[in-house]
N, C-alpha and C positions, 0 to 999 in steps of 0.2 A: 866300603865302596857304595853299597846301596843306600846308606843314610847320608852320604856326602860329608863325612867327618874324618878327621885325622885321629888315629889311636896311637898314643905315645907311651912307651914303656922304658923305664930307666933302670939300669943295673943297681943304682944306689937305693932305689925304692922298689924292690921286687914284688911287693904286695899291692902296688898301686898301678892303676891304668888311668892315664889322663886322656880325656876326650876333648878335642878342640875343634871349634867350628864357629864361624861368624854368625850363622843362623841359630838362635837359641832353641827353636822348635826341633830342628834336626838333631841338635845336641841332646835334647831331652829324649827324643825317640831312640837315639843310639845308647844313651845311658840306661834307660829302662830295658831295652832289648838285651844289652850285654849282661845286666844283672840277672835277667830271666834265663839267659843261655848258660851262664855260669852255675846258677842254682840247678838247672835241669841237667847239665853235664854233656848234653848232645850238641857239640859245637861243630857242625858241618854245613856245607852250603845250602842244602835244601831246608834244613831246620832254621838256619839264620834267616832266610827269605821269609819263611812262614812266621817266625816270631816278629820280625820287623814289620811285616804287613799288618799283623794283628795289633801291634803297638801303635802304628800310625793311625789306624781306624779308631782305636780307643782315644788317642790324643786329640784327633780331630773332633770327636764328640765333646771332650772336656773343654777344648778351646772354644767351640761354638757356645757351649753352656756358659762359659765365663763371659763371652761377649753379650749373650742374652741377659745375664745378671747385671752387667754394667749398664746397659741401656735401659733395662727395666727399673733400675734404681732411680733413674732420672725421668722416667715416664716417656721414653722415646721408643715408639713402636713401629715406625714406618720406614726403617732403614732396610736396604737390600741385604739379603742373606750373606753375600760376599763381604760386605762392610762389617757386619756383625762378627763374622768369623775372623776378620783382620783385627777387630777390637779385642777379641778373645786372646789373640797372640800376645797382648800386653802382659798377660800372666807370666810369661817366660822372658820378658825383655826388661833389662835394667839400664838406667842411664846414670852414670856416676854412682852406682850402688842404690839408686832409688827405683823401686819397682814401678813400672809404668801404669799399672792399674791403680795403685795407690795415688800416684802423682796425678793421674787424670781425674780421679774422684775428688781429690783435694781441689784441683784447679777448677773443676766444673762447679763445685759447691761455692767456691769463692767468687767465680765469675757471675753466678746467678745472684749472689748477694750484692755484688757491686752494681749489677744491672738494675736491681730493684731500688737500691739507694739513689741511682741516677735517673730513675724513671724511664729506663731503656727497656724495650721489649725483651723479655727473658729468653724465649724459646730459641731465637737465632744465636744468642750468646752461648746458651747451653749446648747447642749442637756444634758450634765452632770449637768450644772447649773440649768436647768429647773427641773431636776429629783432629785436633791440632797437631798431634804427633803420629798420625797414622802412617806417614811415610817411613817412619823408623822400622816398621815391620814388613816393608816391601823389599826384602833382601835379594830378590832375583833380578831386580832392575837397576839400571845405572842412573845416578843422579843424587843430589842431596835430598834429605828427607822432606824439605820444603817443596822442591821441584816434583818429587814423586807424589806427594800429597795433592798438590795442585792438579797434576795430570789425572790422578784417580778421581778426584771430586768432579772435575769437568766431564770425565767419562761417564759418571753416573748422574750427570746433569743436576748437581746441587745448585741452589740459588747463588747468584753472583756475590752477594754480601758474605755468604759462608766461605766461598772459595777464597775471596780476598782476605778475610779475617785469618784463615789458616795460612795462606801464602805469605802474609805480611807480618806475622807475629814476631819475627826476629828483625824486622827493619826498624830504622830510626823513627819513621813516621807512618804508622798504619793509616790507610786512607778512609777507614770507616770506624765507627764507635765500637762495633763488635771486635774488630782487630785490636783496638786499644785495650779493651777489657781483657781479652785473651792474653795479651802481652803482659799486663799487670798481674793477672792471676797466675800465669806461668812463672813469672819472676818470683813471686811470693812463695809458691810451692817449692820451687827449686832452691831458693836461697835461705829458707828457714833453717835454724840450727838443727842439725841431726838428719836433715833430709838426704844429703849426698856426702860421698867421700870427700875429704878435704886433703889436698896435698900437704904433706908434713912441713915442707920448706915454706910454703905460703902461710901456713898456720903460725909457724914460729915468727915469721916476718910481721904478720898481722899483730901478734901479741906484743912484739917489740915496738911497733908503731903505736899501739894503744898505750903502752907504758910511757913512751916518749910524749 
């Protein structure tokens, strides 16, 4: 209840407890808390609340540190603390099996290289790449990850070219060069072999098409 997850137990697998929740951070808090409670043996309401609260505080620190490490890697130091904490949530978020921190690092590195090749200012591209998927970790709000990201960046008064690049990176025709580069780098990172889970049926069909 206090972590906001479902705890499922099955008679067929009596030694397994399955924790399910759309929010990966809540799920991680629940997993760590449950492991600690089982190891401790004192599983009663007051103890549960105490362990969960301590686990949440520890995880908040880990998440913020991950966000700091991500932005520091690319020399971005002027972001609001709330944005850094959201970027740190990428550590626990996966998209088709691809970890979002790894995906974001790949995309940002490629985006910067493309920008240099084209003679485009690198810093706006770098920032747009870092922020392009931030809507995916805003689980408490309604809307697509694009809509959520756009609202968030406008709230924190990010430059218009950054907002547009993030908001349009899944459209057919992004309206600025930053958006085009973000879209290209995002596609390369997501589509490279081994990056994401592949549906088995699609894989077999693709192999048959290649053979044909």
